[in-house]
C-alpha positions as a Python dict, from the first residue, in 0.01 Angstrom:
ca = {
    (1, 'M'): (0, 0, 0),
    (2, 'S'): (-7, -373, 49),
    (3, 'N'): (-137, -526, 372),
    (4, 'A'): (64, -841, 302),
    (5, 'K'): (427, -825, 414),
    (6, 'A'): (714, -944, 195),
    (7, 'V'): (923, -1225, 341),
    (8, 'T'): (1263, -1355, 225),
    (9, 'D'): (1441, -1690, 256),
    (10, 'G'): (1649, -1537, 537),
    (11, 'E'): (1345, -1422, 738),
    (12, 'F'): (1130, -1728, 674),
    (13, 'K'): (1210, -1920, 994),
    (14, 'T'): (1160, -1617, 1220),
    (15, 'E'): (856, -1468, 1045),
    (16, 'V'): (674, -1788, 948),
    (17, 'L'): (791, -2103, 1126),
    (18, 'D'): (843, -1937, 1466),
    (19, 'S'): (520, -1732, 1449),
    (20, 'S'): (278, -1767, 1741),
    (21, 'I'): (-19, -1725, 1504),
    (22, 'P'): (-94, -1901, 1171),
    (23, 'V'): (83, -1760, 865),
    (24, 'L'): (-36, -1767, 504),
    (25, 'V'): (252, -1743, 257),
    (26, 'D'): (178, -1646, -102),
    (27, 'F'): (452, -1787, -328),
    (28, 'W'): (445, -1561, -634),
    (29, 'A'): (646, -1386, -907),
    (30, 'T'): (609, -1053, -1087),
    (31, 'W'): (576, -1218, -1434),
    (32, 'C'): (299, -1457, -1321),
    (33, 'G'): (-47, -1349, -1445),
    (34, 'P'): (-252, -1561, -1200),
    (35, 'C'): (-30, -1427, -918),
    (36, 'Q'): (-126, -1071, -1015),
    (37, 'V'): (-495, -1176, -1006),
    (38, 'M'): (-446, -1313, -652),
    (39, 'G'): (-272, -997, -527),
    (40, 'P'): (-588, -800, -436),
    (41, 'V'): (-742, -1113, -277),
    (42, 'I'): (-433, -1162, -59),
    (43, 'D'): (-431, -794, 41),
    (44, 'A'): (-802, -799, 130),
    (45, 'L'): (-755, -1110, 346),
    (46, 'A'): (-449, -954, 514),
    (47, 'G'): (-671, -666, 624),
    (48, 'E'): (-953, -892, 742),
    (49, 'Y'): (-730, -1131, 936),
    (50, 'E'): (-497, -870, 1087),
    (51, 'G'): (-385, -983, 1432),
    (52, 'K'): (-520, -1338, 1377),
    (53, 'V'): (-318, -1459, 1078),
    (54, 'K'): (3, -1318, 931),
    (55, 'I'): (-23, -1282, 553),
    (56, 'M'): (313, -1281, 374),
    (57, 'K'): (432, -1283, 12),
    (58, 'L'): (747, -1462, -99),
    (59, 'N'): (888, -1376, -442),
    (60, 'V'): (1011, -1711, -580),
    (61, 'D'): (1258, -1548, -822),
    (62, 'E'): (1434, -1355, -546),
    (63, 'N'): (1405, -1633, -284),
    (64, 'P'): (1452, -1977, -447),
    (65, 'Q'): (1544, -2176, -133),
    (66, 'T'): (1210, -2176, 50),
    (67, 'P'): (990, -2277, -249),
    (68, 'A'): (1235, -2562, -324),
    (69, 'Q'): (1225, -2672, 41),
    (70, 'Y'): (843, -2692, 37),
    (71, 'G'): (812, -2844, -311),
    (72, 'V'): (640, -2544, -467),
    (73, 'R'): (619, -2641, -836),
    (74, 'G'): (361, -2395, -972),
    (75, 'I'): (264, -2045, -871),
    (76, 'P'): (65, -1897, -723),
    (77, 'T'): (85, -2141, -434),
    (78, 'L'): (-57, -2042, -96),
    (79, 'I'): (64, -2237, 205),
    (80, 'I'): (-78, -2187, 553),
    (81, 'F'): (166, -2266, 832),
    (82, 'K'): (53, -2328, 1187),
    (83, 'G'): (297, -2403, 1469),
    (84, 'G'): (586, -2420, 1224),
    (85, 'S'): (427, -2684, 998),
    (86, 'E'): (232, -2673, 674),
    (87, 'S'): (-137, -2719, 746),
    (88, 'E'): (-310, -2614, 420),
    (89, 'R'): (-197, -2569, 59),
    (90, 'I'): (-384, -2400, -226),
    (91, 'V'): (-236, -2410, -577),
    (92, 'G'): (-343, -2176, -856),
    (93, 'A'): (-562, -1867, -863),
    (94, 'Q'): (-865, -1923, -640),
    (95, 'P'): (-1174, -1723, -545),
    (96, 'K'): (-1143, -1535, -218),
    (97, 'N'): (-1398, -1757, -39),
    (98, 'N'): (-1179, -2067, -100),
    (99, 'V'): (-880, -1901, 66),
    (100, 'D'): (-1105, -1765, 342),
    (101, 'A'): (-1237, -2118, 413),
    (102, 'A'): (-881, -2255, 436),
    (103, 'L'): (-787, -1978, 682),
    (104, 'K'): (-1095, -2046, 897),
    (105, 'K'): (-986, -2413, 924),
    (106, 'V'): (-659, -2320, 1099),
    (107, 'L'): (-810, -2071, 1344),
}
């Protein structure tokens, strides 16, 4: 069971941009090896930040509009949104402490 919630192009504004708390969005795809490596890291952080940061996963193959809108060129890309705007971006597989540090910056 994943702690991170899936989000679609259609839900993006409501779930991410209109959120009252910061939101980390993991742009990923099933065929992407580094994305699979990041999966457990994202889930662990979703558990740790529950109630403080929403952690969401957006499948770029099923939802092409949002990645195009935010210029996501490579995956995995993690974007942290705060108050409806992008505040941090991490590209590529990263150790958990790097993502944790980025999340701490927006809290």
